[in-house]
N, C-alpha and C positions, 0 to 999 in steps of 0.2 A: 104508389105510396099515399097512405092517408094522410089525413090533416094532422095528427097527433104525431106521427113518425117526422114529418117534414118539421115541426116546432121542436122536437127533440135533436133532429141534426143542427138545425140552426143555433140551438142553445149551447151546444156542444162547440161548434165553431166559434162562436162569441167568447166562450169561456177559454178555449184556446187561444184565441187572439189576445184576449186580456192578459192570460197568463205569459204570452211571449213578451208583450211590452212590459209586463210589471217585472219579469225576471231577467231581461237582458241588459247588459253594462252599457252605459251610455259611451259614446265615442270620445276618445281624448284627443285634445289639441296638440297638434304636433308643431312645437316651437323650433324654428331654424336655429342652427347652432351660430355662434358669433366668433369671428376670428380678428386678433389684433395683427397687423401687417409687420414684418420685419422692416427696420428702418435703418439708413445708414448713418452711422454716429458722426463722422467727419469726413473730410475729403480724401483721406488715406485708407479708410477702413470700409471694406465691403460688408452690406448687410446679408444676411442669412435666414432663411426660413426654419421652421423646426427641424426639418429633414436635413439641415445644413446645406441646402442647395442655394445657388446664387438666386437673388430676387430679380424680376424684371428690369430691364435697363431704364424704364421710365422711372423706377423707384431708387435709382441708384444716384440720386441727389440727398445731399444731407439735411437734416432738419435744421431750420434756422430760427426757429422762435417756438417758446414753450409758455403756456399760460397755466398758471396753478391757481386754482380758486377754493378759498375756503370761506368759511362764515366770517371770518375776521377781515377779510379783503382778498385781492386778487393781486398776484405777483406776475409780472411779465419779463422774460428773459428773450433778449434779442441777440443773436450771433454778429459778432465782430468779425472774428477769424476763428480757426480751430481751437486756438488757446483761449480766447477772450469772448466773454458774454456779458452783456450789459443789463443792469437791473433797471426798468423803466421807473418813471415817477417824476416828481416836481424837480427833484435833484438826482439825475441819473448817476449810478454807481456801478460797481463790476462784481461779477459774481465769482466764487471760487470756482475755478475750472474742474477740479476732480469732483466737487460735488455734482455740477451740472452733467458732467460725463457719467456719473453714477444714475442720474436719472435716464440718460440716454441709453445707457448699457442695459437696462431694464427691458427696453424695447428692440435690443438689437436683434434678437431672435424671435421671430413672429410666435404667437401661440393661439390656441383655440380652447372654446369652452367644453367642459365635459358635463355640465348640467345647467338647466335654465328653467325659470318659473315666473309666472306673474307674483308680484308680491305688493301687498296693499300698504298704503304709505304709513299706517300705524304699525307695521311689522318692519319697516326698513332698518330700525334700530338693532335687529337681530342680525343684520348683515354689515352693521357699521356704514350704513348709507343714509342715516339719519342726517339733519342739517348740521348737527353738532358734530359729526365725524367724518363725513364724506369729504372727499378731496376730488376737485375737478381737475383733470389732465387733458389738456389740448395741445398736440403737436402740430406745427404747421411745417410745410415745404412750399416756399414761395407763394405765401399767403393761402394756400390750399390747405385745408384740415386733412391731416393724415391720420391721426388718431383723435377721438373726442369721446372720453369716458368719465364716469364718476366712480371712484376707487373707494372699495369699503375694507373689510377685515381680511387678514392674512392668515391662512390656515397653517400654522407652523407645523412641521414635521419632525420625528423623531430617526429617521432612517437616513438622514443626510440628502435627500432629494429637495430640490428647491420647493417651497410650500405653494399651494395654490391661492389665488386671490379673488374675492368676490367684486364684480363690477356691475355697473348699471348703465344702461344707454340713456342719456339725457332725453326727456321728453316722452319717455315710455315707462311702463311699469315692470319692465323685464330686469331680472338679476340674472347674471351669469358667473359660473365658477370657471376662472381661468386657469389652464393645466400647468402645474410647475413654473410658475413665474411670479417672483415678489414684485408687484407694480405699485406698491404702496410705500414701503420704507424709504426709498430715496427721496420721495416727496414731502416726507414728514418734516423736514427740516424747516426750523423758524426763518422767515424772511430776514430778521437781523443776523442770524447765523450763517445765512447763505451768502451774505457779502464778503467779498474779497477784500483783506486788508491793504492790498497794493493801491496806491494812489493813481498810478499811470499805468497806460497798456502799451506805451511805446519801449523799445528796447535800446539799450546803449548805444548801438551802432546806428539807431535813428536819429540820435541827436545832432544836430548841426550848429547850435550857438548857445551859449550859456552867458548871461547877464547877471552878474551879482552886484547888489547894493547893500553895502555893509556900513551901519552906522558906527560900528566899533573902530573902523580903520579911517584915521584922520589924513593919513598920506594917499592912500588910494580908495577912497569911498565908493567908487563905482569901476568895476572890471568887467569887460567883455572879451570873451574868448570864441574864436569861431574854428569850425573844422574846416581844413584845405585838404582835398584828395591828394595823396601822394602820386607822383607819377612814377608809373613802371618803367625800369630801365630796359633798354632795349636789348635784345638777347639773339644768339644765333639761332637758327632754325632747329627746333627741337627734334631729337631722336625718338624713335618708338619707344625705346628702353627707358628713356629720360622720364624723371618723377615730374609730375605737373607743378608749374611754377606757383609758387604761394601768392597769394594776392598782396598787391602793396598795402602797407598800413597807411591810415589816414594820419594826418600831422594836424596838431592844435597850433594856432597862431594869435597872438595877443592883439587884439583890435583896439581897445581901451584900457588904460589911458594912452593918449596920444603922446609921441615923443619919447617913449622907452621902448627898448628891443629886447626884454627878457625873454630868455626861451622857457619853455614850460615842461613840466613832468607830472606823470601820475594822473594826467587828465582822464584817460580812459578808466582808471580806478573811480575817479569821481563821478564820471558818467553812469558807471554801473552802479554806483551807491543811489544816485538820483532815479534810475529806471527801476531799481528793486525796493525803495522805499515803502515801508508799510506802517499804517496807523495802528496804535495799540487800542484806541477807543475813539468813537465818533459822537459828537456833542451835537445838539441843536443849537447851541449857543455858549458863549463864554459864561461860567459861572459869575455871580455877582462879586465876589471877592477878587476875582481875577479879571474883571472887565477891560481892564487896561493892558492886558498882557500882550497884545497884538497892535498896540498904539505905535510903537517904533520899532518895527520887524526888521529882520534881515529878509530881502526879498531875491528870490531866486527864479528868473524868467528862462524857461526852457523853450527852445525852438526845435521841434522834431519833424521828421517826415512821416506823415501819415501812410497807411495801408494804399490809399488812392493816388499817393505821390505829392499830395499837397502838403505844403508846411503849415503847421499849427504850433501856436504859442500858449503856454500855460505859466501863471505866475504863482509861485509857492511862497508864501510868507511865513516864516519863523519867527516866534516871539519868546515871551519869558517862560522859564522852566519851572516847574514844582516836582514834588517828591514822585508824583505818579507820572511824568513826563514832560515834554515840552509841548506847548500850544504852537498850533499851525492852522493854516488855512489855504484854500486855493481860490483865486480871484474868480468870482462869477458863480460860486457855490454858496448856498446860504449857511451851511453847516461849518463847524471848527472840527478838529480832531487832535489826538495826542499823538506824539511820537515819542520814542525812547531817546533818552538823553545822549546815549552814544551815537543814536542815528542821527540827531540834531548836529551834534560834532562833526560827524562825517559830512554833513551838507553845507554847514556853515562856513565855506572855505573863504580865504582871503588871498590875494595875490602872493602874499609870502607862503603861503601853502601850496601853491601850484608852481611858483617860481622853480626853475632848474637850481637844484641845492649843489651840484657839483661844481665847485670853483674853477677847476683848470680843464682846458681842453686839449692838453698834451698828454703824451703816452709815457710811461716811465723810461723807454728806451731813448726818448728825446732829451733827456736831461743830461747835461755835460758838465756840470758844476754846481756845487751847493755851497752856500756861506749861511752860517748861524752866528748871529750877533746877540750875544745875552749880556746881561748885566754883569756877569763874571768873566766875560772873555770871548774870543772870537774863534770859530771854527770853520776852516775853508777846505773844501774837498774837490779834486780835479779827476776827471776821468781820462783814462789812457786806454784806447781800444776797450777791452772788457774788464780791465783793471781799475781800481780807484785808489788814490794816495792823497795824504795829507799835504796841503799846502801851508796850512798853519793849524796847530803848533808843528813845527817842521821836525823831522827824526822819528814820528810815529808811523806805525804801519797799520794801515787801513784794512778792514774787512769789506771785499767787495760785495759780498752777500748783505753786510748790514746796511751799506749805503744805497744798495739797490732797494733793500726793503723800505729806506726812508723815501727814496724817488718815487716808489709806489705809493706810499702813503701820502706824499705832497700831489701827485697826479690825480688822486682819489679823494682829496680833501672835499668835505661835505659843510655846508651851513646847517646849524641847528635850526636858527630862525633868523629870518630878516625883520629888523625893528621898525615899527611905525614911525618912530622918531629917534634920532640920535641923542644918547643921554649924554651929559656933560663930560668933558675931558677927565677932570678928576674922578669921575666915577668909573670910566672904562681904562684909564691908564694907558691909552694909545698914545699919548703925547711922549711918554718915557716908556715904550712898550718892554713887556718882559723878554720877549724875543723878537728879532727881525729875521725872517727867512727869505733869502734870495736864490732864485734857482735860474741859472743861466741854460738857455735852450739852444738845441742844434738847428741847424738850418730846415730840416726836414719840418719843424715846427714852427719855421718863420723867424727863428733867431729871437734875440731880445732876452728879458728877464721876467720872471714872475715873482713879486715880492709881497710877502704876506706879514702883517704886524699882528701879534697876539698881545692882549693887555691883561687886565685883572681878572681873577676868578671871582665869581659870585654864583648866588643860588637863585633861581627862578621862583616863581609862585608856587610850583609843585615840589619845591625843596631839591631841584635837580643841579648839581654842579655844572656851570657853564664858565665860558671865557668870552671876553669880548675880543673882536678881531676886525680886521678890514683889510682890504688890498691897498698897498700904499699908493698914494697919489690920487685916492678917491675918497669921496666923502662919507659913503655909506657905511655905517657900523653894523655888523652882524654879531650873531654868537655861533660858537661852536662847542660841540659836547667836550666832556673833561677827557674822555680817550682819545679824541680827534688832537686836541692839545697836546696830550702827553706823547702823541706819535711823532711830533716835531720839537717837543721841549727836550732835545738831547744834549748829552755831555760829550766830551771828548771819548770817553771810556766806552760809550754806547757804539763808536765806530771802530774802536780797535779790534785788530785782528788777534783775539785772544787763544787762537789755536798754538799748542805747544811747539809743534813742529814746521807748521806751515807749509805743507807738502800735498801732494796728490796721492792717492792709494796706488795708483798704477806706477808710482816711482819705486816702490818698495821691491827688491830684487832678493834679499835674504832676510831670514827672521829667526831670532833666538828668544825663548822664553825661559828664563832661569829662575827656577824655585830653591829654597834651601835644600831641597831633597832630592831634586831631579832637574835635568835641563833638556829642553826640546828644541831641536833645530830643523829649519824648514829651507828647502831650496826650489828653484823652479827648473821644470825640464819640459821640453818640447815633446808632444804626443799628438799626432795625427794632423799636425800643422798648427796645433794650438800651444798655448803655454799653460802649464798647469803646476800645482804645488805638491811637493813630496816631502813627508816628514823623513828626515835623514836619521835622527837620533831622538829617543833611545833605542827605536826599532823603525825599520824602514816601512812606509806606508805611501801608496802612490794615490793621487786623486783625492787630495785633502781640501776640503772647502774651507776657505780662508775669508771669504767674501765680506762677512761681517766683521770678522777681526780686523782686517787691512782698513775697511772704511772707518772702524772706530778709533784705530790708532791715528789715521791721518786727521781725523776730526777732534781729537782729544782737546777740550778746551780747559783753559786755566779759570776756574771759578774764581778764585781770588787768591792773592799772595799774603803769606802768613807771616807775621814779625814776631819775635820774642819767642821763637820756639826752635829747639835744637834738633836734628836729625833723630837722635836717640830718644828723645821725648815724644817724636812724631812717629816712631816704630819704623824708621828708615835705616835700618840695619840689614847685614848681610843674613842675619838668622831670623829676620822677622818680616822682611819684605821679598816681593818677587821684582825682576827686572825684566823689560822687554827692550832688545837690542835689534836694530836692522839696518841693514845696508840698503843705499840707493843705487839706481842705475848709473848715477855719476860717481860712484865710488866712495861717497861720504857715509860715515855711519853715525847713527843717533840712538840714544837711548833715555829710558826713564825707569826710575824706580819707583815703586808704588807700594805704600804701607797697608797693611790689614786693618790698621786703625781706621775707625769711621766716626765722624764728627759731623752732624747736621746734614746726614745723609751724602757726606762727601768722603773721600780718602786724601791722605796726605800723600804727596809725590814730590820728587826732586829730578832735575836733569843736569848733567854736567856736560852736554852736547849743544844746548842752546845758548848762545851768549846772552841773549836778552833775560834769560832766567838763571844765569850762573850765581850760586851761591844763595839761592832763594828756595825757601820750601813753599809748596803752593798746595791748592786744594783743587782736585777734579771730581766728577760727577761719580757717585757709586755705581750708578747704572751703567756707565760705559766700562768701569774698572771691571764689573761682573763679566761684561763681555769680552774682555781680554785677559781675565785671570784664568787661564786654562790650564789644564793638566793631562797627563797621558789618557787616563779614562775617557776625558770629554771627546777624545778623536778616534776612540774605538769604536768599531761599528756595533750599533745597539742591536739585540736580537730582535725581530719581528714578531707579531703577535703569533701564538702557538696556532697550528692548524686544528681546524674542529676535527673532533672523533667522529670517524663515519658511523652512521647508524647501521645496525646489522640487518641483514637482508632477511626479509619474512619470507 
């Protein structure tokens, strides 16, 4: 090969090499994918991977700390328990649980990247990762970083699938697009909106002691109540089919003031109000115009059992109210806050509010005698087995049902309000009471008498009508509601047996309903070992249901006795009225004639068989009259609904 050929070959090789290097594509950098692990939201919920598989056991501990970093500052959330997260800072507070859970749920299922790139600092704004917009999210498990990312924009989608999120790994220039997971929205909540308005994290059952200092109460300015665990009753050995025994309820006892032994009520409701109290607004300090609002507060010291079993006490001070609410503060915290007026009312309890309002400890069945001394006379009633009779005034017939109703009212008498101070006698009227009620008790209730004095009526500051009252022989005056007073302010007529016939329905053996144009008679007959009713005239009909009819006749009350009206004027003639006549099992006959004429929703009536109503015209309830004003068609069998026409076969 000559020199010229060699030179040509070398030139071709050099040109080919140059062309190769000039035309081939440079090698691309391969960026590894990035994954966000699945986390456990709480102690009860298992974490899942993208493929819905259980995560490794070492990851089955819930996240216990969240750090959210923005340009404006850092928010640290620390877990207290599954339902409670604390917001760190100079004055620690609590976070809304559902908002924290929303953050954790964003990472409940692990996700991975679908795209990655190196991004220059000046281009980070395109991805929402510039200093103004990025959100740092760090999740910890026992001081170990489980997730540490900077979160950028969310790519919203219209197909219903979860959006992708752009993130960045701190300390690198790598930006990733994370698949179908919105990792930003839950963390956009502002720190002030994240705060839970609840003031306390304990629950009502955790409360052990309540101390109330009330400057409004001159009689009992300081009250302390304590929880005493109720003792479970010893029970026989349970069988497999028996239901589990319920836990014994805790009881609340009065610890202060000393020397009084009041029973308490509704303390559980009070404790619930305390545990669930919420602020409406948090303030760094009292406004200048209200700077003295907490100078003389109502103080509530709550001792509760913490999660670790230790007892902690918090002091809540409640001050003056304004249109926006009532100012309050917690001892040891710099801030103040507002609570709703109705919330303040629920919290600012006095001993009067928590005292047992039920006056009597006996049961209605324990009552054996009742005496009512009124300014216009005396009423005395005595119990004989299950019946009641008038002792005074003599000769009247008492309604056992009405007297039992009074006994029940007395046994359940409740105080409306215990007063901080006793008003003067001329104000209460208790030196010459409107009524003195004496209740004689049987041996089952320990014997003795219960004596109540009811004084003057008055209107309280809410314009509600009340009565002054007290237990005879004691000094303390209290008030009762109007309807409570009316339940004992009874007259003789309130206890009279106003039933026209004073019988029981089972005593009726024969029955006749006589109308001007027809007469119906009914008799009893034995059938299959039972007593049934049969219509005898105007046509025979067996198995007639007279239950409602007989009950109405037996309970037919006299509403009032009418003066100055003749039978003809009341429509009580054979041509205008109908008559019900019946014979009892003892052979006696009774009857009532009832007019069709109605006045004030009542019918006129008269009876010649009942001595106490002889020669008198009375009124009875139209409703009851309608039940016994029956004619033959009312007892005819009514046709049932027509059978549906069958559909033709196709």
